N, C-alpha and C positions, 0 to 999 in steps of 0.2 A: 622682817616679815614674820608673822606668826607661823609656827610650824603645825598648828592644829589643823586637822584635815576637814573637820566638819564646821559648818557655819549656819547658825540659826538667827533669823531676824524677824521681828514682828512689828507691825504698826499697832496703835491702839485700835479698839473696835468702835467705830462711830455709831451713835444712836440712829435708829431708823425712823425717828419721828419726823424727819424732814429729808429732802433729797440732798445729795452731796454738794458741798460748797467748795470754793477754791482753796480754803485753808486745809481741808483734809486731802484734797487733790495734791497739794504741794507735799504733804507728809508721805503719801503713798508713792509719789513719783520718786522722791529721794530714797525711800526704802528700796524701791525697785532698782534704782541705779546701783545701790550698794550690793544688792543680791546679784545683779548681772555681772558686776565686776568680780565678785568672789567666785562665781561660776567660771568666769573667764580665766582666772588664775588656777583653776583646777580643784576648787573646794567642792565638797558635797554640801549643797545648800538646801535649807528648808526655809521658805519665805511664807510667813503666816499673815493673814489678814481676815476680815470678816465683818460681822455686824453684832452689835449689842442690842438685845431685843426684849429686855425686861425693864421694870421700873414704872414709876408713876407717870412719867412723860409719855411713854408709849400708850399706857391705858387712857390717859386724857386725850391724846390725839385720836385714838381709835373711837372713843366716844363722840368726839367732834365730827368724825366722818361717818358715824353710824354703822361701823363695822366692828367685828370682834378684834381683839388685840392680835390674835394669830393671823387673821386675814390681813391686817395692816402690815405686820412684819414680813409675811410671805411676799406681799406685793413689793414692799420697799427694799427687801434684801435683793430681789432681782434687779431693781433699779441700780443699786450699788454695783452689782456684778457687771451690769451693762456698761456703767461708767468706767469701771476698772479695765474692762476689755477695750473700751475706746481709748484709754490712756496707755495702752500696750503694757499693762502690768502683768508680769509673769509670776504670779503667786503659785505656791505649791499646795496651799490649803486655804479654804474660805470657811471659817468656822462661824456657825450661828449659835448664839447662846440658848436658843430654843431647841437645838438638836438633842435627841435623846442621849447621845454619847457624851455631849458636854454636860448635860444636867446630871447624869450619873457620876461623872468625874467631879463636878462641883460638890455633890453630896459626899463622895468618898473623901475629898479634900477636907470638908467640914469635919468628918468623923476623925480623920487623922489629927487635926488641930485640937479637937475636943478631947480625944484620948490622951493627947500630950498635956492636957491641963490648961490650954490657952483660950478656952471659950467658957463664958460664965453668964448665967441669966440674972438680970436685975431690972429694976424699974428706973426709967430715965426720963428726964424732962429737958428738952432742948429746942433750939431754933433750927428748922429744917429748910434748906433751899432746894426747891424742886428743880431749879435749873441745873445745879451741880449734882443733884441727888446725894447731898451730903448734909450732915449736921454741922452747924457752925458755932465756933466759940467767939468770944469778944475779939480775939486777935485776928480773926478771919474777916472782921467787918470794918467798914468805914462809915461813920455816921449811922450805925445800925443797919447798914445794907451790905449785901454780898458784894465783894470786890468785882467778881466776874459777871454777876447778874444784878446790877443795881436797881433794875425796875421790877424785879421779882419780889413779891411780898413774902417775907419769911413766915413760916407756919410754926407755932409753938406746939410741939408734940410731947405728950406725956403718956408713956405706955411701958409695958414690960417687954423687954427685948433681950436677945442674946448679944453679948459683947465679946469682941476679940481683945485679949489682954495686951494691947499695943504698948502699954507703959513699961512692960518688961524687956523691951528690945532696944532701948536707947544705946546702951553700951555696945551691943552687937552691931547696930547700924553704924555707929561712929567708927568702929573697927573696920567694917566693910568699906567705908568711905576712904580709908587709907589706900585702897587698891588703886593702882594707876589708871587714870581716865575712867573711873567708874561712872561718873556723870560728866558729860561733855555738853557745854563748855564748863570751864572751871568755876566761873562766877555763879553758875547754877548749883554746882557742888557746894560751894560756900554757903549759898542760900539755904539749902536743905540741911546742912550741918548746923547752921544757926537755929533753924526750926527745932531740930532734935535737942539741941542744948537748952532751949527754952522749956523743955519738958514735953512728954508725950501723954496724951489722954487716951484711955481705952475707947474704942469706937464701936457703935452699934452695927451689927451685921445681920439683923433681921427686922422685919416689920410684922405687925399683927395682920393676919390674913384677912380678917373682916374689913380692915381699912385699906389694904393694898393687896389685892388678890392676884395680881399678875407677877408671878415670880416662882422660883424653884422652891418646893416644900423643904422645910428644915427637917433633916433626918430625925425621926422619932418624935416629932412635934408638929402635927398637921395644922395647928392653930397659927403657925408662923411661916413666913416665906423668907428666903434669903434676901438680904440687902443687895441691891443691884451691883454695887462695886465689888463685894466679896465674890459674888457669882461671876461677874465679867472678867475679873483679873485671872481667874483660874483657866480661862481660855488659852493662855500662853502654854500650858502644859496639856490641857485636854486635847488640843489640836494634834499633839504628838502621840496621843493614845493613852496617856497616863490615866488610871493605873493598870489598864488591861493589856495594851500593846507595848510592853516594856522594851522590846528590841528597838523600835523607832525612838522611843523616849530616851533610852540610854545612849543612843547614837548622837542625838542632837542636844540633850540637856545634861551635859556632864562637864566637869571642870578640866579634865585632862586632855580630851581630844576635840572639844568643841568650844566655839566662841558664841555666846548668847547675847544678842543685841536687841534692845527695845528702842523704838523711836516714837516721840510723842511731842505734843505742844507744851508750852510752859505752864499751862493751867493744870497739867497732869503731873507736875514735878513730884508732889507729895505722894500721890497714889502709886506712881510707878517706882520711884526711887526709895520710898520709905515703907508705905503700907504693904505693898506687894512683897518687898524684900523681907519684912518682918513675918509675913504669912509663910513665905518659903522657909525661913529659919524655923518657924514653929512646926512645920511639917517635916523638917529634917532633910529638905531637898536643897540642892545647890542654888545659890543666888545668881542673878544675872551678871554678865561680864561687863557690859557697857550700856548706858542709857543716854541717848542723844536727844537733846531738848531743842525744839524749834521755837522761834518767836511767833507772834501772831501776824496774820496778814490783815493789813488795814486798807481802807479806801478813803483817800483824801484825809489821812491822818486819824480816821475814826475806825473803831472796831466794827467789823461787819455785823449787821443787825437787820432782821426782817422788819422790825419796827421802823428803822431809818430807810429801808428800801435800798440798801447799798450792797446786798449780797451778790457776789459774782458767781455765775454758773459756769463751771469748767466746760460743760458740754457746748455752750454758746461760743466760748473762746476757741475750742477745737474746731467747731463747725466753720468758723470764719478764717482761722489762721493755720489750722493743722495741728496735729498732736505734738509734733516735735518742737514747734514754736513755743507751746506752753511748757513742755518738759525743759527746754533750754532756759526759758525765763525763770522757771522754778529753781533751777540749780545754779545758774551763773549770775543772774541779775538780782536775785533777792538775797538778803542777809540770811545766813544759815541759822543764826541764833537770836538775833535781835528782831524786833518788830519791823516789818517791811511794808511799804505802801505799794499796792497794785494799781499802777497808773497806766491807763490804756495808751496814752501818748508815749510814755516811756517804753511801753511794751513794743509799740510799732517802730520806734527809733532803734531799739535793740535788734528787732527782727531785720530791719533793712541793713543796718551796719554790720551785724555779725553773722547773719544767716544768708540773706540774699546777696549782699555785696561781699560778704566774708567767705565762709566755707563753700557756698553755692557757686559764686563767681570763680573762686580759685579752682574748684573741681572742673568746671567747664573749660577754663583756660589751659590747664595742664593736660587734660585728656584730649582736647582738640589738637594740641601740639604732638602728643604721643601718637594719636591715631594717624596723623598726617606724615610723621617723620621717623618713627621707629616701629619695629615689629614686636609683638608680645613676647616672643621667646628671648628677646634681648633683656627683658626686665626681670630682676630678682626681687621677690617680696619677702619680708620678714614680719612675723607676728610679735616680735619682741617689743615690749613697751618701755618707754623711758623710766629710769629709776626714780626720778623726782615725782613723776606722775603716780607711779605705783605706791610710793611712800605716802603720799597724801591720800590716796584712795584707801589705803590700809588704816589710815588715821580717821577715816570717815569724813575727811575734809573735802567734800565734793566741790565746794565753791573754789578752793585753791586748785584742785585737780583740773577743773574745767578752765580756769585761768591759764594753766600750763598748756592745755590742749589748744586754746585759741591763741596763745603766744606762738605756738608752732605754725598756726595759720598765718599770722602776721609776718613771721620770719620767712615763710615761703613766698609770700607776696613781695617782700623786700628783696629776696634773692632773685626773683624773676625780673624785678626792676633793674637790679644791678647787672645781671648777666645777659638780659634780653635774648633768651634762647631762640625766639622767633626770628631774630636778625642773625644771630650767630650761626644758625643752621645753614644759612645761605653762604656765609663767608668761610666757615670752618665746620663742615658737616660732622666730623668726628667729635669735636668739642661740643657742638650743639646737641648731638645725640646724647653725649655723656650727661649734660645738664638736664635734659628732658627725662632721661632714665632715672636720674637721681630725684627729680621732682616727683615722679610717679611713686617711687619707693617711699618717699616721705609723706606723700598724700595718703598712701595705704596705711602708714603708721598712725596718722591723724584719724583716719576712719576707724581704726581699732580703739583709739583713745576715746572717741566720742560715742562709741557704741552703748555704754551704760547710760549715757545721758539722752541721746537722740537716736535710738536704734533703727528707726525707719530710714533716716538719712544715711547712717553708717552702712546699712545694707545696700542702699542705692549706689553709694560711692564704690564699695567693694565689688558689687556686681558689675559696675561700669568698667572698673579697672580690669577685671578678669575677662570680660568680653572685648576689652581693648577698644571701647568706643565712648565718645562723649555722650552723656545722657541726652535722649531725644528731646526732652522738655526740661526747663530749669528746675533744679531741686527746690529752690525757693523763688517764687515770683516776687519781685519788688512791689511793695505796697504803694 
């Protein structure tokens, strides 16, 4: 287990040109589970999330709706906050890239990189994908189309921009990738290594204001605004107060006493594990400790798309099945790193098998026996967590840790079948009591294990154990 006492974790910042979809809900649920566990084992945790509010997509959406860009982002940022609250996300900061503090931080970061000699103004012609908000090279395209946005028409842009001298950082990045578990999983680490070895090209970090007016002004040049990716990535440190509140920043963004973790989708691999790390190196700041890469969430094998009409709304899932059902499915039933299909039939099967008939039914059976046959002062409870579970959680392997927790559920079910305490209590009361007391203690341990994953359920079980009563209503109703 890491001896570092501080822990920082951040999601990516989703664009607010559309409401949250299930893919980002999965990302933030997983980040929340990691943050909850780190708090549970005594770390000082800073969990950052928020909204990315600049760029051409925001401007286009605002124009479609007949509102200003600021009005659009104000409205939609609140939508995201409401969804995060619905998902029981315990974040410590919600950064908006239109916040004054963030904008000042982004400009300060620009100045530091510029003063270090890593920003240069030049004329550039290239293909721009408005879906990614990125310029594309030939190796980023298949049949002349963006891999991630094949229906988006690429725009050829020729203008004078500022460039970040990314090409100077190949050696530093490859050295960084020698760090253990820098990118998780390893096959994504190998993917970004290969990209770096193919060569790095300097990337544009500004747009001409006359063509793209919705952005942070470039320091010292009012004719340009910052490129949205350069601006947005700085949120990971602006949220900590850099460069004004250095006490908070130094507590959570340092290599000696803090672990810094980023979680993102596979389409963010280059931006998070290479571009941002190069920017940090240019500024003289420490690089991230670990970057966790999620796969995409698909529907019937297809990537979610508004055009296809297959976007899943997490609010609708929670409204019908409850927040912990979605959190459970996100962590245990979906692949942590490969693409996963969100199938509602499979969702319901998992709900019935592992929530209603699993942890829910187990809780009712054990606490009914305890309520009827033993007194609360006979039961000793321990907050100690199993070593294998702790090990996997510290490796950010939520999927395996949840498997361990539900294996404990299955083991208790089997133990009840083998010992039949409801019968034993009648023929040998002392032996029956001993088994029931043991079952309550182990259920209490399970409740603590599942707290990062399904906190509402965990609280219900722990509360029921402490008042020594079976829950009045089922924790999960069978579908």
